[in-house]
C-alpha positions as CSV (number, residue, x, y, z in Angstrom):
1,X,-137.7,195.3,37.8
2,X,-140.8,196.5,40.4
3,X,-140.0,198.7,43.1
4,X,-142.0,200.1,46.1
5,X,-140.0,203.2,47.8
6,X,-141.3,205.1,50.7
7,X,-140.2,209.0,51.1
8,X,-140.1,210.1,54.4
9,X,-140.3,214.0,54.4
10,X,-140.9,217.3,55.8
11,X,-143.9,219.7,55.2
12,X,-141.9,223.3,54.7
13,X,-145.6,225.3,54.0
14,X,-149.2,224.0,55.1
15,X,-150.2,221.1,52.6
16,X,-153.9,221.5,51.2
17,X,-156.4,218.9,50.0
18,X,-155.0,218.9,46.5
19,X,-151.4,218.2,47.4
20,X,-152.7,215.0,50.1
21,X,-154.4,213.4,47.1
22,X,-151.5,212.8,44.7
23,X,-152.2,215.0,42.1
24,X,-149.2,217.2,43.2
25,X,-146.6,214.4,43.7
26,X,-148.0,213.1,40.0
27,X,-146.7,216.4,39.2
28,X,-143.6,216.1,40.0
29,X,-143.1,212.4,39.4
30,X,-143.5,213.7,35.8
31,X,-141.4,216.7,36.1
32,X,-138.6,214.9,37.3
33,X,-138.2,211.1,35.7
34,X,-140.1,212.0,32.4
35,X,-137.3,214.7,31.8
36,X,-134.9,212.2,32.1
37,X,-137.0,208.9,30.3
38,X,-139.3,210.5,28.0
39,X,-140.0,208.2,25.9
40,X,-141.7,205.9,28.6
41,X,-144.3,208.4,28.8
42,X,-145.4,207.9,25.1
43,X,-144.7,203.6,25.4
44,X,-147.0,203.8,28.5
45,X,-150.1,204.6,26.7
46,X,-149.9,200.8,25.8
47,X,-151.6,200.0,28.6
48,X,-153.9,201.6,30.9
49,X,-151.1,201.9,33.5
50,X,-148.2,203.7,33.8
51,X,-144.8,202.7,35.1
52,X,-145.1,204.4,38.2
53,X,-148.0,204.5,41.3
54,X,-148.2,207.0,44.1
55,X,-150.0,207.1,47.0
56,X,-151.5,209.9,48.9
57,X,-149.3,211.7,51.6
58,X,-149.8,210.6,55.2
59,X,-148.6,212.5,58.4
60,X,-146.9,211.8,61.6
61,X,-149.9,210.4,63.8
62,X,-148.5,212.8,66.7
63,X,-145.1,214.3,68.4
64,X,-145.1,211.2,71.3
65,X,-145.0,208.9,68.2
66,X,-141.6,208.8,67.2
67,X,-141.7,207.3,63.6
68,X,-145.5,206.8,64.3
69,X,-146.9,207.7,60.3
70,X,-150.3,207.0,59.9
71,X,-150.5,203.7,58.2
72,X,-150.3,204.1,54.2
73,X,-154.2,202.7,53.9
74,X,-154.6,204.0,57.1
75,X,-157.7,206.0,55.3
76,X,-155.0,209.3,55.5
77,X,-156.7,210.3,52.8
78,X,-159.5,212.0,55.1
79,X,-156.8,214.8,56.4
80,X,-157.6,218.1,55.0
81,X,-154.5,219.7,55.2
82,X,-151.0,219.0,56.7
83,X,-149.1,221.9,58.7
84,X,-145.7,223.2,57.9
85,X,-143.0,221.5,59.6
86,X,-144.8,217.9,60.1
87,X,-143.7,215.2,58.9
88,X,-144.8,212.7,56.2
89,X,-144.2,210.1,54.0
90,X,-145.5,208.3,50.4
91,X,-144.8,205.6,48.3
92,X,-143.7,205.4,44.8
93,X,-143.7,202.4,43.0
94,X,-141.7,202.1,39.9
95,X,-142.1,199.2,37.2
96,X,-139.0,199.7,35.5
97,X,-135.4,200.1,36.3
98,X,-134.9,203.3,34.4
99,X,-137.1,205.3,36.4
100,X,-135.9,203.6,39.9
101,X,-132.3,204.7,38.9
102,X,-133.2,208.1,38.2
103,X,-134.5,208.6,41.4
104,X,-131.5,207.1,43.3
105,X,-129.5,209.5,41.0
106,X,-131.6,212.5,41.8
107,X,-133.3,212.4,44.7
108,X,-131.8,212.3,48.2
109,X,-131.5,213.6,51.6
110,X,-132.8,217.4,51.6
111,X,-133.9,216.9,47.9
112,X,-137.4,219.6,47.7
113,X,-140.2,218.0,46.0
114,X,-142.6,220.6,44.2
115,X,-145.9,219.8,44.2
116,X,-149.5,221.7,43.1
117,X,-149.9,225.4,43.5
118,X,-145.7,225.2,44.7
119,X,-146.5,224.1,47.8
120,X,-143.4,222.1,48.7
121,X,-141.7,219.2,50.7
122,X,-138.4,218.2,51.3
123,X,-137.0,214.8,51.8
124,X,-135.5,213.2,54.9
125,X,-135.0,210.2,53.8
126,X,-135.7,207.4,51.5
127,X,-136.5,203.6,52.3
128,X,-136.2,201.0,49.3
129,X,-135.9,197.8,51.3
130,X,-138.0,195.9,54.2
131,X,-137.4,197.9,57.4
132,X,-138.6,195.6,60.5
133,X,-142.5,195.6,60.2
134,X,-143.0,197.9,57.6
135,X,-143.9,196.0,54.6
136,X,-144.2,198.7,52.1
137,X,-140.4,199.4,51.2
138,X,-139.5,196.7,49.1
139,X,-138.1,196.0,45.7
140,X,-138.5,192.2,43.9
141,X,-137.8,191.2,40.0
142,X,-140.0,190.2,37.8
143,X,-138.3,186.2,37.8
144,X,-138.7,186.3,41.5
145,X,-142.0,187.2,41.5
146,X,-142.8,184.6,38.7
147,X,-140.8,181.8,40.9
148,X,-142.1,182.7,44.4
149,X,-146.1,182.4,43.0
150,X,-147.9,179.7,44.6
151,X,-149.3,176.8,42.1
152,X,-151.4,175.6,44.7
153,X,-153.4,178.4,46.4
154,X,-156.7,179.1,44.6
155,X,-157.9,182.0,47.2
156,X,-156.1,185.6,47.4
157,X,-157.7,188.5,49.9
158,X,-156.5,192.4,48.3
159,X,-156.9,194.7,50.4
160,X,-157.6,198.3,48.6
161,X,-156.2,200.8,50.7
162,X,-156.9,204.1,49.3
163,X,-160.1,205.1,47.1
164,X,-159.9,202.5,43.6
165,X,-162.2,203.3,40.6
166,X,-162.4,202.1,37.0
167,X,-162.8,204.3,34.2
168,X,-165.3,203.2,31.9
169,X,-167.2,204.9,29.0
170,X,-166.4,208.7,30.4
171,X,-167.6,207.6,33.7
172,X,-166.6,205.6,37.1
173,X,-167.2,202.4,37.8
174,X,-166.6,202.0,41.7
175,X,-166.8,198.1,42.1
176,X,-164.3,195.6,42.5
177,X,-165.3,193.5,39.1
178,X,-162.8,190.5,39.2
179,X,-162.7,190.4,35.3
180,X,-161.6,194.4,35.5
181,X,-159.5,193.8,38.5
182,X,-157.3,191.2,37.5
183,X,-157.2,192.2,33.8
184,X,-155.4,194.8,35.0
185,X,-152.9,193.5,36.3
186,X,-152.5,191.0,33.7
187,X,-152.2,194.2,30.7
188,X,-149.7,195.6,33.0
189,X,-147.6,192.5,33.6
190,X,-147.0,191.7,29.9
191,X,-146.4,195.4,29.1
192,X,-143.7,196.0,31.6
193,X,-142.3,192.9,33.0
194,X,-141.6,191.5,29.2
195,X,-142.3,188.3,30.3
196,X,-146.2,187.6,28.5
197,X,-148.6,185.2,30.1
198,X,-150.5,182.6,28.7
199,X,-152.4,183.5,25.6
200,X,-155.5,181.9,27.7
201,X,-155.0,183.8,30.9
202,X,-157.5,186.4,29.8
203,X,-160.1,184.2,29.1
204,X,-159.2,182.6,32.2
205,X,-159.5,185.6,34.3
206,X,-163.2,186.1,32.1
207,X,-164.9,182.7,33.0
208,X,-163.2,181.4,36.4
209,X,-162.0,184.6,38.8
210,X,-165.1,185.3,40.8
211,X,-165.7,187.3,44.4
212,X,-166.0,184.8,47.4
213,X,-166.0,187.5,50.0
214,X,-165.7,191.6,50.3
215,X,-165.7,194.4,53.1
216,X,-166.2,197.1,51.0
217,X,-167.2,201.1,51.6
218,X,-168.1,203.4,49.0
219,X,-166.2,206.9,49.7
220,X,-164.8,209.6,46.9
221,X,-161.3,210.3,45.7
222,X,-161.0,214.3,44.9
223,X,-157.7,214.5,42.7
224,X,-157.7,218.2,42.1
225,X,-160.5,217.5,39.6
226,X,-163.5,216.6,41.0
227,X,-164.9,213.7,43.4
228,X,-164.8,210.4,41.3
229,X,-166.9,207.9,43.3
230,X,-164.4,205.0,44.1
231,X,-164.4,201.8,47.3
232,X,-161.9,201.0,50.0
233,X,-161.6,197.5,51.7
234,X,-160.8,194.2,50.9
235,X,-162.0,191.5,48.9
236,X,-161.5,188.2,48.5
237,X,-161.3,186.4,44.8
238,X,-161.2,182.5,44.1
239,X,-160.4,180.2,41.2
240,X,-162.7,177.9,40.5
241,X,-162.7,174.9,38.3
242,X,-159.2,172.6,38.0
243,X,-156.8,173.9,36.0
244,X,-152.7,173.6,35.1
245,X,-150.4,174.7,37.4
246,X,-149.4,177.3,35.3
247,X,-152.9,178.8,35.7
248,X,-153.1,178.7,39.0
249,X,-149.1,180.6,39.3
250,X,-150.3,183.1,37.2
251,X,-153.0,183.5,39.5
252,X,-151.1,184.4,42.2
253,X,-148.6,186.2,40.3
254,X,-150.8,188.8,39.6
255,X,-152.5,189.0,42.9
256,X,-148.6,189.5,44.5
257,X,-148.1,191.6,41.5
258,X,-150.9,194.1,42.5
259,X,-148.9,195.4,45.3
260,X,-146.4,197.4,42.8
261,X,-149.2,198.0,39.8
262,X,-151.6,199.0,42.2
263,X,-155.5,198.9,40.7
264,X,-157.8,200.3,39.1
265,X,-157.6,204.1,36.6
266,X,-155.8,207.1,38.2
267,X,-152.5,204.9,40.6
268,X,-150.3,207.6,39.1
269,X,-153.0,210.1,41.4
270,X,-153.1,208.4,44.8
271,X,-155.7,205.9,43.8
272,X,-155.9,201.9,43.9
273,X,-152.8,201.6,46.3
274,X,-153.1,197.5,47.0
275,X,-151.9,194.3,49.0
276,X,-152.5,191.1,49.5
277,X,-153.5,190.2,53.0
């Protein structure tokens, strides 16, 4: 079952760029969750996408705005430092129940989070279900995602809210290629949902999904190992031609699922946070 969980935290020390980008949070997730479910670290090799994603760390906008945190995707990754005593938040998504259950059992208010270079955060509260107008905390079963997917809509707009890139032959491809985007969703769904999509869907992705509109900007993401060329912005994808309802449904399912699995590579380090708009 996919979960999107928002953690509200207090910075105990000044946090530098390496922590904000997601590398430190990624190390913490591996430390905490793979001690409890180590077998998944090996099994996740079967797909480029692991069983969780991490957003960058975002700080509260100003003391005059109670609860007014920078929106996930408000380009908060451009901030260089967060001072001690600042309220922050970040998002984790889990693509399987075991990791979510480990989080519930072992992480709660006052839990310290040890991140990159020994810097620390303390959890103040955790949201895993919709709260008001905040679209980020959410959970749905794989069956619910499949049942709710449209059988008529043949166009979708995705927002890539943090830097997104694709690894290619030892380098990076910072372009929203429709095939790379949707094949990543397809492979992740088939691996984690245990509900394989139709066998010819990959061929349909290759031949019939195209960009119809876009507005993206080039950027770089520093995840502690040098800058990675990437992009942010939105893209509109269209499924061209006449297709069986099952394939239209799967096209929409993958667009909806992107909210949980993210897009491209290094989604465990703050990259590729995605939502359908």
